VEXVOTOR-221315 format. One record per atom (N, C-alpha, C): residue in one letter; atom name; x negated, z, y negated. Coordinates in steps of 0.001 Angstrom, whole numbers. Atoms other than C-alpha are relative to their C-alpha. Layout:
<atoms>
+--------+-------+---------+---------+---------+
! residu ! atome !      c1 !      c3 !      c2 !
+--------+-------+---------+---------+---------+
!      A !    CA !       X !       Z !       Y !
...
+--------+-------+---------+---------+---------+
</atoms>
This chain:
<atoms>
+--------+-------+---------+---------+---------+
! residu ! atome !      c1 !      c3 !      c2 !
+--------+-------+---------+---------+---------+
!      M !     N !     381 !     247 !    1387 !
!      M !    CA !  151743 !  -11352 !  -37475 !
!      M !     C !    1242 !    -345 !    -814 !
!      K !     N !   -1125 !     264 !     891 !
!      K !    CA !  154166 !  -11424 !  -40411 !
!      K !     C !      -7 !   -1448 !    -470 !
!      E !     N !    -136 !    1363 !     534 !
!      E !    CA !  155468 !  -14824 !  -41524 !
!      E !     C !     325 !     126 !   -1488 !
!      Y !     N !    -168 !    -282 !    1425 !
!      Y !    CA !  154908 !  -14350 !  -45267 !
!      Y !     C !     802 !   -1062 !    -737 !
!      T !     N !    -760 !    1054 !     683 !
!      T !    CA !  156453 !  -17689 !  -46238 !
!      T !     C !    1503 !     177 !     184 !
!      Q !     N !   -1422 !    -218 !    -265 !
!      Q !    CA !  159786 !  -16442 !  -44868 !
!      Q !     C !     551 !    1241 !    -707 !
!      L !     N !    -434 !   -1228 !     672 !
!      L !    CA !  159913 !  -13217 !  -46918 !
!      L !     C !     656 !    -307 !   -1343 !
!      A !     N !    -584 !     113 !    1342 !
!      A !    CA !  161970 !  -12715 !  -50075 !
!      A !     C !   -1129 !     -11 !   -1022 !
!      N !     N !    1077 !     111 !     994 !
!      N !    CA !  159955 !  -13563 !  -53202 !
!      N !     C !    -364 !    1332 !    -641 !
!      T !     N !     294 !   -1303 !     600 !
!      T !    CA !  160146 !   -9935 !  -54345 !
!      T !     C !    -632 !     981 !     988 !
!      E !     N !     613 !    -887 !    -984 !
!      E !    CA !  158752 !   -8459 !  -51120 !
!      E !     C !   -1521 !    -104 !     -92 !
!      V !     N !    1452 !      -3 !     141 !
!      V !    CA !  155120 !   -7411 !  -51495 !
!      V !     C !    -666 !     353 !    1323 !
!      R !     N !     751 !    -251 !   -1240 !
!      R !    CA !  152482 !   -7277 !  -48765 !
!      R !     C !    -267 !    1490 !     176 !
!      R !     N !     308 !   -1428 !     -66 !
!      R !    CA !  151460 !   -3697 !  -49581 !
!      R !     C !    1175 !     802 !    -549 !
!      A !     N !   -1206 !    -713 !     427 !
!      A !    CA !  154870 !   -2019 !  -49750 !
!      A !     C !    -311 !    1423 !    -452 !
!      D !     N !     376 !   -1357 !     386 !
!      D !    CA !  153107 !    1352 !  -50052 !
!      D !     C !    -486 !      65 !   -1449 !
!      R !     N !     465 !      35 !    1388 !
!      R !    CA !  151852 !     226 !  -53482 !
!      R !     C !    1025 !    -618 !    -950 !
!      A !     N !   -1039 !     599 !     838 !
!      A !    CA !  155061 !   -1366 !  -54751 !
!      A !     C !     575 !    1054 !    -943 !
!      V !     N !    -587 !    -902 !     982 !
!      V !    CA !  156508 !     187 !  -57897 !
!      V !     C !    1475 !    -373 !    -165 !
!      T !     N !   -1435 !     240 !     167 !
!      T !    CA !  160287 !     539 !  -58057 !
!      T !     C !     570 !     807 !   -1163 !
!      D !     N !    -411 !    -818 !    1137 !
!      D !    CA !  160426 !    2891 !  -61054 !
!      D !     C !     281 !    -919 !   -1199 !
!      E !     N !    -390 !     928 !    1067 !
!      E !    CA !  162374 !     840 !  -63633 !
!      E !     C !    -584 !     398 !   -1356 !
!      A !     N !     560 !    -451 !    1287 !
!      A !    CA !  161137 !    2980 !  -66553 !
!      A !     C !   -1472 !    -400 !    -100 !
!      W !     N !    1416 !     392 !     -14 !
!      W !    CA !  157493 !    2351 !  -65553 !
!      W !     C !    -129 !   -1505 !    -215 !
!      I !     N !      22 !    1460 !     130 !
!      I !    CA !  158183 !   -1390 !  -65236 !
!      I !     C !     295 !    -411 !   -1438 !
!      R !     N !    -352 !     326 !    1394 !
!      R !    CA !  159875 !   -1554 !  -68663 !
!      R !     C !   -1125 !     388 !    -956 !
!      T !     N !    1097 !    -446 !     862 !
!      T !    CA !  157026 !     440 !  -70248 !
!      T !     C !   -1153 !    -993 !      27 !
!      L !     N !    1091 !     962 !     -89 !
!      L !    CA !  154400 !   -1977 !  -68952 !
!      L !     C !     405 !   -1335 !    -636 !
!      L !     N !    -462 !    1236 !     637 !
!      L !    CA !  156508 !   -4970 !  -70054 !
!      L !     C !     -64 !     108 !   -1530 !
!      H !     N !     100 !    -194 !    1453 !
!      H !    CA !  156595 !   -3498 !  -73570 !
!      H !     C !   -1456 !      73 !    -464 !
!      R !     N !    1367 !    -288 !     413 !
!      R !    CA !  152877 !   -2621 !  -73618 !
!      R !     C !    -970 !   -1179 !     131 !
!      A !     N !     980 !    1070 !    -239 !
!      A !    CA !  151027 !   -5637 !  -72209 !
!      A !     C !     106 !   -1072 !   -1094 !
!      P !     N !     -40 !     936 !    1127 !
!      P !    CA !  150054 !   -8076 !  -74985 !
!      P !     C !     158 !   -1471 !     388 !
!      V !     N !      10 !    1406 !    -415 !
!      V !    CA !  149817 !  -11294 !  -72962 !
!      V !     C !     638 !    -112 !    1375 !
!      G !     N !    -593 !     256 !   -1301 !
!      G !    CA !  151794 !  -12733 !  -70076 !
!      G !     C !    -385 !   -1383 !     489 !
!      V !     N !     302 !    1291 !    -605 !
!      V !    CA !  151285 !  -15623 !  -67695 !
!      V !     C !    1281 !    -540 !     629 !
!      L !     N !   -1207 !     655 !    -483 !
!      L !    CA !  154186 !  -17979 !  -67054 !
!      L !     C !    -397 !   -1085 !     992 !
!      A !     N !     292 !    1005 !   -1026 !
!      A !    CA !  154111 !  -20072 !  -63863 !
!      A !     C !    1247 !    -836 !     257 !
!      F !     N !   -1100 !     921 !    -314 !
!      F !    CA !  156255 !  -23123 !  -63149 !
!      F !     C !    -573 !   -1225 !     684 !
!      N !     N !     415 !    1237 !    -664 !
!      N !    CA !  156127 !  -26387 !  -61232 !
!      N !     C !     518 !   -1205 !    -748 !
!      Q !     N !    -468 !    1317 !     410 !
!      Q !    CA !  156349 !  -29971 !  -62350 !
!      Q !     C !    -125 !    -836 !    1266 !
!      G !     N !      51 !     642 !   -1308 !
!      G !    CA !  157295 !  -31685 !  -59122 !
!      G !     C !    -752 !     898 !     953 !
!      D !     N !     774 !    -814 !    -923 !
!      D !    CA !  154706 !  -30496 !  -56628 !
!      D !     C !   -1281 !     558 !    -633 !
!      Q !     N !    1181 !    -493 !     700 !
!      Q !    CA !  152115 !  -29566 !  -59300 !
!      Q !     C !     300 !    1321 !    -701 !
!      P !     N !    -213 !   -1271 !     697 !
!      P !    CA !  151957 !  -25864 !  -60331 !
!      P !     C !    -755 !      46 !   -1333 !
!      F !     N !     626 !    -199 !    1302 !
!      F !    CA !  151138 !  -24889 !  -63932 !
!      F !     C !      98 !    1464 !    -399 !
!      L !     N !      -4 !   -1337 !     590 !
!      L !    CA !  150270 !  -21637 !  -65715 !
!      L !     C !     -92 !    -132 !   -1508 !
!      N !     N !      74 !     -53 !    1453 !
!      N !    CA !  150804 !  -20849 !  -69394 !
!      N !     C !    -209 !    1449 !    -387 !
!      S !     N !     300 !   -1351 !     487 !
!      S !    CA !  149108 !  -17718 !  -70774 !
!      S !     C !     355 !      42 !   -1475 !
!      N !     N !    -454 !     -14 !    1383 !
!      N !    CA !  150693 !  -16658 !  -74020 !
!      N !     C !     472 !    1392 !    -402 !
!      L !     N !    -626 !   -1205 !     525 !
!      L !    CA !  151930 !  -13867 !  -76246 !
!      L !     C !    1467 !     -18 !     399 !
!      Y !     N !   -1414 !     -86 !    -356 !
!      Y !    CA !  155397 !  -12634 !  -75386 !
!      Y !     C !     569 !    1282 !    -574 !
!      V !     N !    -662 !   -1255 !     344 !
!      V !    CA !  157927 !   -9981 !  -76248 !
!      V !     C !    1090 !     235 !    1043 !
!      Y !     N !   -1031 !    -380 !    -965 !
!      Y !    CA !  160191 !   -8123 !  -73842 !
!      Y !     C !    1161 !     608 !    -761 !
!      D !     N !   -1221 !    -505 !     627 !
!      D !    CA !  163746 !   -7600 !  -75107 !
!      D !     C !     801 !     710 !    1084 !
!      E !     N !    -639 !    -798 !   -1041 !
!      E !    CA !  165028 !   -4786 !  -72954 !
!      E !     C !    1518 !    -115 !     -35 !
!      A !     N !   -1452 !      60 !     128 !
!      A !    CA !  168587 !   -4937 !  -74303 !
!      A !     C !     562 !   -1316 !     533 !
!      A !     N !    -467 !    1316 !    -460 !
!      A !    CA !  168893 !   -8660 !  -73550 !
!      A !     C !    -470 !    -309 !    1419 !
!      H !     N !     587 !     224 !   -1328 !
!      H !    CA !  167004 !   -8330 !  -70241 !
!      H !     C !    -680 !   -1372 !      11 !
!      A !     N !     642 !    1309 !     175 !
!      A !    CA !  164821 !  -11224 !  -71429 !
!      A !     C !   -1438 !     168 !    -454 !
!      I !     N !    1386 !      87 !     442 !
!      I !    CA !  161186 !  -12129 !  -71980 !
!      I !     C !     -94 !   -1260 !    -842 !
!      Y !     N !     105 !    1143 !     911 !
!      Y !    CA !  160483 !  -14395 !  -74966 !
!      Y !     C !   -1461 !    -362 !    -207 !
!      M !     N !    1340 !     531 !     280 !
!      M !    CA !  157392 !  -16573 !  -75368 !
!      M !     C !     168 !   -1094 !   -1030 !
!      H !     N !     -80 !    1151 !     890 !
!      H !    CA !  156644 !  -18994 !  -78148 !
!      H !     C !    -967 !   -1052 !     493 !
!      T !     N !     831 !    1125 !    -442 !
!      T !    CA !  155248 !  -22421 !  -77356 !
!      T !     C !       8 !   -1063 !   -1089 !
!      A !     N !     -33 !    1151 !     903 !
!      A !    CA !  154435 !  -25623 !  -79172 !
!      A !     C !    1330 !    -736 !     199 !
!      R !     N !   -1268 !     729 !     -92 !
!      R !    CA !  157470 !  -27784 !  -79903 !
!      R !     C !     -86 !   -1137 !    1011 !
!      V !     N !     191 !    1075 !    -971 !
!      V !    CA !  156021 !  -30600 !  -77790 !
!      V !     C !   -1166 !     358 !     908 !
!      G !     N !    1067 !    -260 !    -956 !
!      G !    CA !  153836 !  -30468 !  -74714 !
!      G !     C !     571 !     234 !    1381 !
!      R !     N !    -390 !    -144 !   -1406 !
!      R !    CA !  153921 !  -29815 !  -70998 !
!      R !     C !     967 !    1165 !     216 !
!      T !     N !    -853 !   -1164 !    -245 !
!      T !    CA !  155435 !  -26330 !  -71121 !
!      T !     C !    1422 !    -213 !    -484 !
!      P !     N !   -1393 !     190 !     410 !
!      P !    CA !  158485 !  -27066 !  -73290 !
!      P !     C !     689 !   -1155 !     731 !
!      A !     N !    -600 !    1127 !    -719 !
!      A !    CA !  159040 !  -30391 !  -71527 !
!      A !     C !     452 !     419 !    1398 !
!      N !     N !    -340 !    -395 !   -1362 !
!      N !    CA !  159001 !  -28810 !  -68083 !
!      N !     C !    1029 !    1115 !      76 !
!      L !     N !    -950 !   -1115 !     -21 !
!      L !    CA !  161136 !  -25822 !  -69053 !
!      L !     C !    1321 !    -342 !    -674 !
!      A !     N !   -1196 !     405 !     741 !
!      A !    CA !  163858 !  -27806 !  -70813 !
!      A !     C !    1276 !      65 !     835 !
!      S !     N !   -1215 !      70 !    -820 !
!      S !    CA !  166236 !  -27777 !  -67849 !
!      S !     C !     163 !    1213 !     915 !
!      E !     N !    -209 !   -1257 !    -732 !
!      E !    CA !  166559 !  -24117 !  -66784 !
!      E !     C !    -839 !      54 !    1277 !
!      T !     N !     967 !      10 !   -1087 !
!      T !    CA !  163459 !  -24221 !  -64598 !
!      T !     C !    -188 !    1397 !     583 !
!      K !     N !     355 !   -1267 !    -631 !
!      K !    CA !  162767 !  -21479 !  -62076 !
!      K !     C !   -1450 !     298 !    -362 !
!      I !     N !    1341 !    -406 !     439 !
!      I !    CA !  159731 !  -19520 !  -63230 !
!      I !     C !    -421 !    1290 !     691 !
!      C !     N !     570 !   -1277 !    -372 !
!      C !    CA !  157472 !  -16660 !  -62314 !
!      C !     C !    -838 !     423 !   -1204 !
!      F !     N !     699 !    -507 !    1169 !
!      F !    CA !  156036 !  -14465 !  -65080 !
!      F !     C !    -697 !    1286 !     419 !
!      T !     N !     713 !   -1216 !    -377 !
!      T !    CA !  153361 !  -11803 !  -64673 !
!      T !     C !    -820 !     552 !   -1157 !
!      I !     N !     884 !    -715 !     918 !
!      I !    CA !  151518 !   -9228 !  -66735 !
!      I !     C !    -802 !     975 !     845 !
!      F !     N !     808 !    -948 !    -763 !
!      F !    CA !  148747 !   -6904 !  -65631 !
!      F !     C !    -986 !     700 !    -911 !
!      E !     N !    1049 !    -768 !     661 !
!      E !    CA !  146239 !   -4298 !  -66717 !
!      E !     C !   -1030 !     373 !    1058 !
!      M !     N !    1068 !    -383 !    -916 !
!      M !    CA !  142884 !   -3654 !  -65112 !
!      M !     C !    -274 !    1489 !    -112 !
!      G !     N !     352 !   -1420 !     -45 !
!      G !    CA !  142003 !    -133 !  -64038 !
!      G !     C !   -1469 !     178 !     304 !
!      R !     N !    1391 !    -317 !    -335 !
!      R !    CA !  138835 !    1346 !  -62568 !
!      R !     C !    -595 !    -992 !     994 !
!      L !     N !     734 !     741 !   -1022 !
!      L !    CA !  136207 !    -637 !  -60690 !
!      L !     C !    -283 !     971 !    1142 !
!      L !     N !     236 !    -832 !   -1176 !
!      L !    CA !  135800 !     686 !  -57153 !
!      L !     C !   -1183 !    -571 !     773 !
!      P !     N !    1194 !     556 !    -642 !
!      P !    CA !  132184 !     -56 !  -56134 !
!      P !     C !     -94 !     424 !    1464 !
!      A !     N !     228 !    -297 !   -1413 !
!      A !    CA !  131107 !    -114 !  -52507 !
!      A !     C !   -1385 !    -497 !     387 !
!      K !     N !    1321 !     415 !    -471 !
!      K !    CA !  127912 !    -540 !  -50528 !
!      K !     C !      10 !   -1435 !     499 !
!      E !     N !    -137 !    1376 !    -484 !
!      E !    CA !  129189 !   -3811 !  -49042 !
!      E !     C !     924 !    -765 !    -948 !
!      A !     N !    -777 !     806 !     937 !
!      A !    CA !  130518 !   -6601 !  -51237 !
!      A !     C !    1455 !    -171 !     444 !
!      L !     N !   -1368 !     195 !    -493 !
!      L !    CA !  133560 !   -7091 !  -49003 !
!      L !     C !     883 !    1222 !    -206 !
!      E !     N !    -753 !   -1230 !     208 !
!      E !    CA !  134608 !   -3490 !  -49651 !
!      E !     C !     219 !     317 !   -1486 !
!      F !     N !    -155 !    -198 !    1440 !
!      F !    CA !  134325 !   -3717 !  -53475 !
!      F !     C !    1453 !    -281 !    -385 !
!      S !     N !   -1382 !     229 !     421 !
!      S !    CA !  137699 !   -3475 !  -55227 !
!      S !     C !     182 !     418 !   -1457 !
!      V !     N !    -357 !    -396 !    1359 !
!      V !    CA !  139426 !   -2815 !  -58525 !
!      V !     C !    1450 !     475 !      11 !
!      E !     N !   -1376 !    -454 !     176 !
!      E !    CA !  142530 !    -882 !  -59495 !
!      E !     C !     641 !    -849 !   -1093 !
!      Y !     N !    -727 !     678 !    1065 !
!      Y !    CA !  145147 !   -2719 !  -61501 !
!      Y !     C !    1483 !     306 !     128 !
!      S !     N !   -1447 !    -164 !      47 !
!      S !    CA !  148780 !   -2415 !  -62519 !
!      S !     C !     585 !   -1322 !    -433 !
!      G !     N !    -605 !    1249 !     405 !
!      G !    CA !  151124 !   -5319 !  -62862 !
!      G !     C !    1484 !     -41 !     274 !
!      V !     N !   -1419 !     273 !    -203 !
!      V !    CA !  154674 !   -6559 !  -63057 !
!      V !     C !     136 !   -1505 !     155 !
!      T !     N !    -310 !    1410 !    -187 !
!      T !    CA !  155888 !   -9891 !  -61721 !
!      T !     C !    1506 !    -168 !     -69 !
!      V !     N !   -1420 !     269 !     217 !
!      V !    CA !  159243 !  -11311 !  -62774 !
!      V !     C !     310 !   -1394 !     511 !
!      F !     N !    -484 !    1304 !    -427 !
!      F !    CA !  161126 !  -14146 !  -61101 !
!      F !     C !    1285 !    -269 !    -765 !
!      G !     N !   -1206 !     286 !     761 !
!      G !    CA !  163803 !  -15920 !  -63105 !
!      G !     C !     121 !   -1459 !    -360 !
!      T !     N !    -290 !    1347 !     482 !
!      T !    CA !  164942 !  -18972 !  -65019 !
!      T !     C !    -365 !     -92 !   -1470 !
!      A !     N !     376 !     214 !    1401 !
!      A !    CA !  163560 !  -20378 !  -68276 !
!      A !     C !    1145 !    -686 !    -736 !
!      V !     N !   -1012 !     587 !     875 !
!      V !    CA !  165994 !  -21167 !  -71073 !
!      V !     C !    -651 !    -185 !   -1364 !
!      T !     N !     590 !     255 !    1310 !
!      T !    CA !  164894 !  -22777 !  -74345 !
!      T !     C !     959 !     470 !   -1089 !
!      V !     N !    -760 !    -421 !    1174 !
!      V !    CA !  166098 !  -21106 !  -77545 !
!      V !     C !    -399 !    -959 !   -1112 !
!      E !     N !     321 !    1057 !     963 !
!      E !    CA !  166264 !  -24036 !  -79949 !
!      E !     C !       4 !     473 !   -1450 !
!      D !     N !    -149 !    -414 !    1390 !
!      D !    CA !  167235 !  -22163 !  -83117 !
!      D !     C !    -416 !    1446 !    -199 !
!      P !     N !     457 !   -1375 !     170 !
!      P !    CA !  165070 !  -19082 !  -83681 !
!      P !     C !     410 !     616 !   -1337 !
!      S !     N !    -443 !    -577 !    1271 !
!      S !    CA !  166565 !  -18669 !  -87173 !
!      S !     C !    1278 !     804 !     174 !
!      K !     N !   -1187 !    -812 !    -256 !
!      K !    CA !  169701 !  -17183 !  -85603 !
!      K !     C !    -414 !    1456 !      83 !
!      P !     N !     369 !   -1418 !     -57 !
!      P !    CA !  169764 !  -13405 !  -85905 !
!      P !     C !    -204 !     431 !    1449 !
!      N !     N !     324 !    -406 !   -1354 !
!      N !    CA !  168007 !  -12251 !  -82775 !
!      N !     C !   -1226 !     908 !     -77 !
!      T !     N !    1079 !    -978 !      98 !
!      T !    CA !  165899 !   -9141 !  -82572 !
!      T !     C !   -1237 !    -438 !     757 !
!      A !     N !    1165 !     387 !    -804 !
!      A !    CA !  163668 !  -10497 !  -79808 !
!      A !     C !    -776 !   -1120 !    -662 !
!      C !     N !     698 !    1099 !     680 !
!      C !    CA !  162903 !  -13713 !  -81664 !
!      C !     C !    -731 !     535 !   -1225 !
!      N !     N !     654 !    -567 !    1174 !
!      N !    CA !  162161 !  -11734 !  -84802 !
!      N !     C !   -1253 !     769 !     388 !
!      C !     N !    1198 !    -692 !    -477 !
!      C !    CA !  159733 !   -9593 !  -82793 !
!      C !     C !   -1108 !   -1006 !     267 !
!      C !     N !    1007 !    1034 !    -275 !
!      C !    CA !  157957 !  -12756 !  -81661 !
!      C !     C !    -597 !    -504 !   -1299 !
!      W !     N !     465 !     598 !    1255 !
!      W !    CA !  157724 !  -14037 !  -85224 !
!      W !     C !    -805 !     967 !    -841 !
!      T !     N !     590 !    -991 !     885 !
!      T !    CA !  156505 !  -10783 !  -86782 !
!      T !     C !   -1492 !    -209 !    -236 !
!      N !     N !    1444 !     125 !     149 !
!      N !    CA !  152802 !  -11321 !  -86115 !
!      N !     C !    -510 !   -1384 !     379 !
!      T !     N !     392 !    1335 !    -428 !
!      T !    CA !  152752 !  -15033 !  -85355 !
!      T !     C !      80 !    -971 !   -1167 !
!      P !     N !     -55 !     999 !    1062 !
!      P !    CA !  151747 !  -17506 !  -88077 !
!      P !     C !     705 !   -1244 !     526 !
!      R !     N !    -747 !    1144 !    -505 !
!      R !    CA !  154052 !  -20503 !  -87870 !
!      R !     C !     532 !    -856 !   -1141 !
!      T !     N !    -867 !     820 !     833 !
!      T !    CA !  155830 !  -23374 !  -89508 !
!      T !     C !    1177 !    -349 !     873 !
!      S !     N !   -1221 !     141 !    -783 !
!      S !    CA !  159384 !  -24056 !  -88427 !
!      S !     C !     -13 !   -1179 !     959 !
!      N !     N !     -25 !    1151 !    -901 !
!      N !    CA !  158603 !  -27398 !  -86804 !
!      N !     C !   -1096 !      43 !    1064 !
!      Q !     N !    1087 !     -45 !    -966 !
!      Q !    CA !  155729 !  -26186 !  -84611 !
!      Q !     C !     206 !     975 !    1143 !
!      T !     N !    -140 !   -1005 !   -1040 !
!      T !    CA !  157143 !  -23447 !  -82429 !
!      T !     C !    1383 !     -31 !     629 !
!      R !     N !   -1251 !    -168 !    -728 !
!      R !    CA !  159837 !  -22861 !  -79842 !
!      R !     C !     -62 !    1348 !     706 !
!      I !     N !     -77 !   -1223 !    -781 !
!      I !    CA !  160976 !  -19770 !  -78055 !
!      I !     C !     501 !    -365 !    1391 !
!      I !     N !    -446 !     149 !   -1379 !
!      I !    CA !  161224 !  -19817 !  -74284 !
!      I !     C !     437 !    1382 !     462 !
!      A !     N !    -480 !   -1273 !    -514 !
!      A !    CA !  163349 !  -17045 !  -72834 !
!      A !     C !     -13 !     -58 !    1520 !
!      A !     N !      17 !    -110 !   -1453 !
!      A !    CA !  162574 !  -16119 !  -69259 !
!      A !     C !     983 !    1099 !     378 !
!      L !     N !   -1030 !    -960 !    -343 !
!      L !    CA !  165661 !  -14421 !  -67906 !
!      L !     C !    -230 !     489 !    1424 !
!      P !     N !     313 !    -501 !   -1345 !
!      P !    CA !  164635 !  -12197 !  -64978 !
!      P !     C !    1254 !     115 !     862 !
!      Q !     N !   -1096 !    -213 !    -938 !
!      Q !    CA !  166792 !  -12066 !  -61878 !
!      Q !     C !     254 !    1495 !      83 !
!      K !     N !    -348 !   -1425 !    -131 !
!      K !    CA !  168665 !   -8780 !  -61704 !
!      K !     C !    -196 !     410 !    1440 !
!      R !     N !     189 !    -490 !   -1376 !
!      R !    CA !  167782 !   -6642 !  -58705 !
!      R !     C !    1290 !     546 !     529 !
+--------+-------+---------+---------+---------+
</atoms>
């Protein structure tokens, strides 16, 4: 039996279904409207579902968060993160419940969170985040998740 806790974080169980096509990965990162950011506070895991923008040129994922709260507090010191997006495909019914399945596509990114304190600086990615997001300057922050390069 495989010792899954000893594998690299990027190794998937079903290698036959792993996607390595960088263009496909970038396309899904641009298309998905919502992402889920995972991080730990000590031994407690947390998830933050939020809007995001993928800045391909900067190799960064930007999310906006409240200025105060658990997420910005926990990500203030270059925290290791995991970020995922996904799309559901077809339902795959079966005669037995244990055989029922669903198709889906997804991308998971491992990296480090960095807080962008001044979103007024000229930055295309931040401007993309702001385009459709109602805000006042004292209520939002940008978190940049910088993926590890393969």
